[in-house]
N, C-alpha and C positions, 0 to 999 in steps of 0.2 A: 553458412551465414544465418540459416533459418533458426537454429537452436540459440545462438547468441543473441539475435535480435529478439526472439520470442522471450528469452530469459529477462532481457532489460525491459521489454515492453510489459511483462508480467509484474516485475518488481516495481518499477516506477508507477505503472498503472494502479497497482494495488495500494501503494502508499497514497496516491492522490485520491483514489476512490475511498479508502478508509477515513481520510481527512474529511471528505465531503459527508460521509455517513455519520461521523462524529458531530459535525456542525448541525446536520439535519436532525439527528436524534436529540440533541440538546434543545433545539428550538421546539420540536414536538413535545418532548417531556415536560418542558416549562410553560407549555400552553401559548407559545408564540409563534404559531404556525404562519401567521401573516408576514412574517420576516422572510419566509421561504422565497417569496416572489423577488427578493433582492439577492438571495444566494445563487439562484440558478443563472441569472445573467452574468454574474461574476465568474461562475464556473465556465459558463458558455464563452465568454470573451477570452478567458485564459486558454481554453482548448483551441479557439480559433487562431489566437496569437501563436501558439505553440506549432500548429499545423503550417501556418504562414512562414514562420521562421525556418522550419524544416524544409518547406518547398523552395523558399529563396536560396537557402544554402545549397541544396541539392541540384536544383535545376537551373541555376543562373551562372554556375562557374564555367559553362561550356564556352563562354566569351573570353576567358582568360587563356593565357599562353600555357603550355605544358608546365613550365617551371613555376608560374604563378599558381596554377592548380595544385601542383604538388606541395608548394609552400603553404597554401591555405589549408589544404587537406591534412598535412602533417601537423600544422599548428592546432587545428580544431580536434584532431585525434587526441593530442596531448591534453587539451582543455577538457575533452570528453573523459579521459581517464582521471583527471583531477576531480571532475564532478562525481563520477561513480565511486571513487575512493572516499570522498567526503560523505557521499550518501550512505554507503554501508556502514561507516563508523557512526554517523549521525543517528541513523535509525536504531542501531543497537544501543546507543546511549539514551536516546529520547523515548524509546518505546514505553517505559514506565509512566512517564509524566506527560506525554504528548496530549493525551485526551483532556486531562485537567487544564493544560495550558490553553487548549484551543477553546474549551468551555469559558475560560476566564477571558480570553480575547474576545469572544463572541458577546459575552455579557458587556464588555467595555464598548464594543461597537454598537450595540443596541442602545446604549445610553447616549451615544453620540448622534446617531441617526442612520437612515437607510443607506446613504452613500458609504458610511464606513462599514456596514455589513457587506455591501457589494465589493468594496475594496479588500476586506479581509478574505472574502471567498476567492477573489481573483488572485491574491498573492499566495494563498494556501495551495492552490492548485497550479498556478503559473510557474512556480519554482520547479515543480516536478516535470512540467511540460516542456520548459526551455531546456532542462537537462537532456530529456528524451529527444528533443529536436536535434541538439548537438551530437548525441551519441548516434542517432539515426544517420546523420550525414556522415559521421566517421565510418559507420558500418557500410554504407553504400559505397563509399570510396574504397574501402578494403575489399569489398565483393567484386567490383569491376565487371566488365562484360555486359553490362545492362541487365543483370539478373534482377528478378523481382522478389527474390527470397527474403531480403531484409524487410521490405515492405509487408509481405505475407506474414513473417514472423512477428513484427511488431503489432500488426492488426489482430492476430491470434492472441498474443500475450495480453494486449490491453483489453480485448473482449473477455478473456478469461478472468482478469483482474476484476473488471466491473461486476461480473456475475458472482464471483467469490464474495466481494464485498457487499453485494445486495443480499446474498444468502446469509452472511454473517449479521447483517443489520436486521434481517427478519427473524433471526434465530434458527434458521433452518439447518445450519451446519455449525460445527464447533471443531476447531483444531488448534494446535499450538503455533501461534504466530511467531513466538520466539524461535522455535525450531525452524520454521519456514524461512525467517530472515537470516538465520544462521547458515542453513544449507545454501540458499541462493547467494548469501554474501561470499562464501567460499568460492562457489562457481564463478561469481563475477570477478573475483580477484585474478582468476586464470584468463577470463574473457578480457579484462582490462589490460593485463600484461601483454596479450596478443595485440590489442589495439595500440599500446604503447610502442611495441616493436614496429608494427606497421607505420605508425606516425613518424617515427624516426627514419625509417626507410623512405618515406616520401620526402623528408627533409634532406636526406642524402641525395635523392634524385633531383631535387631543386638546387643542389650544389650549395645548400645552406650549411650542411654538416659534411665533414669528410668521411672517407672509409667506404664509398659505395661498391668498390670492387675488392675489398678486403673481406673475404668470406670466412665465417666460422665453420661452416660446413656446406656441402652441396649434396643433398640427398635425393636429387631428381632421378637417379637411377634405381633408388631403393624404395622411396616414398614419393612418387610423383603426384603433383597436385591434380592431375587428370584421373588418378585411380579413385576408387570409391572411398578407400580409407584415407588418402590424401585429401580428398574433398571434405571428408568428415572432420579431419583435424584442422583444416583451414576454416571450416564453418564455425567450429567450436572455439578453437584457440588462435585463429589467425595464423596457422602454420604456414611458413614459406620454405619452399624446398631449397631455395638459395638464401641463406640467412647471413647477413653480415655480422662481424664481429660486435659491432655497436648494438645491433638488434638482440643478439644473443645475450650479451652482458646486461642490457636493460631489462629483458625478460626475466632472468634469473634474479637479478638484484631486486626487482619489484616484488616477485613472489616471495623471496627470502625475507624481505623486510616486512611487507605488508600482511602476508598470511599469519605469521606467528602473532604479530601485534592484534590482529582481528581474532584469533583463536584464544588469545590470553584473556579476553574480556569474558567474564562469566555470563552464560546464557541467562536471560531474563525473560519471563513470560510478559508480553506487552499488555498494557491496559486497553489496547485498541479493539480487542474482541468484545469488550463490554459496552458496545455503542447503543444497545437496545434497552439495557436496564435502566 
C-alpha cells in the first residue's frame, strides 16, 4: 500500500501545490503581495478540513457493525475511483489553460474583496484535499491489519509534491509536467482498478452485492499475499489471492475502457511550469 498511497499523495499534492504557486506568483508579479495574507488562511483551512474528513472517515467507523463498515468502505472506495478517474482526465485536459484561468479568477476575486480571495484559495485546494481524504480512507480500508503504510506513503508523497512545486516556483528545477501527469495517470488507472475491485468485494461482504463465494481464481498457493511478491502486488494493484468473478470482471473492464481513453488524448505540456515568469 506504500507505493499506491505515495503515488496518489504525490499526484494530488502536486496539483494542489501548483495551484497555490500559480496564485502566489500572480499576486507577486502584479505587485499585490498584500493579498497573500488572505491566500494562506484559505489554503490552511482547506488542508485542515481535508485532514479532518480523512480522520473522521478513517477512525470513527469502528463503532459500526461489520456489515456497515463493509458497506461504507465499499461505497467510498467506488467514490474514490470516480474522483481519481475524473482527476486524471481533468488535469490532462486543463493543463494548458489552468494557469490562465486561475489568474483570471484571482483578478476577479481581488476586485470583489479579501473574503473572495480567501474563498478562491480554499476552493482551489479543498477539492484536491477532499479527494485525497476519500482515497486515503479507501486505501486504509484495503490495507487492513492496522498498518501505517498508507499514512506513511501519503505523507512522503505530499512532502515530495510540495518540495517539487516550490522548486518549480523558484525556477530551481525544470521538467516536463505533461509527461509526469501522463505516467502517473497510467499508474493511477491500475491503482484505481484495484481499489474498484476491493470496493466491490466489500459490498459483497456486506451482502449488498451477490457472488462473494463465486471465485474467478484462487492463487493463494501460487502467489500468497503473505509472500513479498504477493505483498508487492497487493500494495500496488490491490491484488487479492482469492478474487471473485465480479472483482475480476470489474478490474479488467475498468482498465480496458479507461486506459485506452486516457492514452488516446495527445500529451500536452502544461502551462503550470511557468508560474515564476
